[in-house]
C-alpha positions, 0 to 999 in steps of 0.5 A: 500500500503506497502513501496515496492509497493509505491517505485515501478517505482519511478526511471522510473517515474522521468526519463520519466518525465524529457524528455522535459528538457533532449531533450532541452539539446540534441538540445543544443549539442555543435558543436563539438558533432553535427559535428560527426554525418553523413553529407549530402551525406554520406551513413550511417548504424545505428547499435543497439540492441532492443530500439537502433535499433528502434531509428536507424530505425526511423532516417534512414527513416527520413534521406532517405526521406530528400534525405541526402544519403542512410541510413539503420538500422540493428541489429548486429547479423543479419547484413550480409554486410557492404559497404566500404564507409558506415559511421557506427553509433552505439547506446548503452546506456550502452556502453557494448552491446557485439555484438555492441562492436564486430562489432566496433572491427571488422570494427574500422580500416576500417570505420568511426564509430561514437558512441552515448553513455550514458557512455564513461567509457566502452568498446565502449567509449574506442574504439570510444574515439575520435568519441563519442556523449556523452549523459551522461545527458540522462543516466538512472538508470532504466533498461528499456530505456525511456529518453536515447532513445528519447534523442538520437533520438532528437540529430539525428533528429536535425543533419538532420534538422528534429526537429519541433519547437514544439517538446519540448512543445509536450513532455510537453503536453504528460506528462500532457495529460490524458492517452489514456485508463483506465489501468484497462480496456485495455487488448491489445494495438496495435501501428501503425506507418508509415515510420519513425514512424514504428520504434517508434511503435515498440519501444512503444510496446517494452516499454509496454512489458518490463515494464508491461509484457503486450500484445502489438503489432506494425505494419505498419499502412497499414499492419494492415488490412492484418491479424493482425486486426483479434486479435482486440476486445472491450478491444483493444486500437489501437494507431496511431503514426501520422495520422489515415486515416479513411479507417484504423480507421473505420475498427478498430472501427468495431472490437469494439476496441478503436482508439487513435490518437493525434496532437503531434509529433510521437516522443512525443507520447513516453513519454505518452506511458511510462506513460501508461506502468508504470501504467500498471506495477503497476496494475500487481504488477510489478516494471518497474525499474527492470523488470524480466529477463532483464539487463541494457546490454546484454553481452553474444554473440554466 
């Protein structure tokens, strides 16, 4: 193993392993920051790209299911309407995501907008200067997001009383757990979620794609048998983020695929996913700190 290979993934590994402590910092956010997030009864639109969108989708399901007000998540490039009374929450680690910046510039004078940012010395930081939840302690050097995304979700869950007392301990357990599959043997990974964990399933699949360039899919648990299961086989790992009903799990096993489910909070599965992604990247000779064709922020819009 040469020096370059040994150094591959060092940044990502350090950042993903820091998640329990970073999540605790999010739970300890001062009241001034927490008060900026939507309150009960408000209509909420969460806007973000990629990982940020999946975090917003998970939060939207949790907030809707808690009866706190209509909540939806959207990708800015696909957004075709905004209600006059929606509280807009934008999520951006870099603070420079071009289509998010454009949306804030367009609606900043007419809507309440709150930003969740990793860096405030940016375009979004300036536009949302008085309404920013600053998660600088969760910012990252790696291109692929791990701890910023999960920390943002922790802060959002805390704001609606949806953080179990075991969350941080579950994260520690995920970092100590045996990997769900031998990285050298698995060829295909499917993540299944239900309601709020659908977004987490999409995020998990994205992490493995970004880090390792690996074949991953993500579906609603109850949709998997409606076609996608036909791709499963002996070298497939089907990972449930939450419960694994027998009616689904048994069908998965009948394909020869492996079923994985644990008792951790669905969010706490993400650090375990991050660990597997790094190992898969290493086997493929790929540096998860700097995957090809990816940048920290997408700056070009149409």
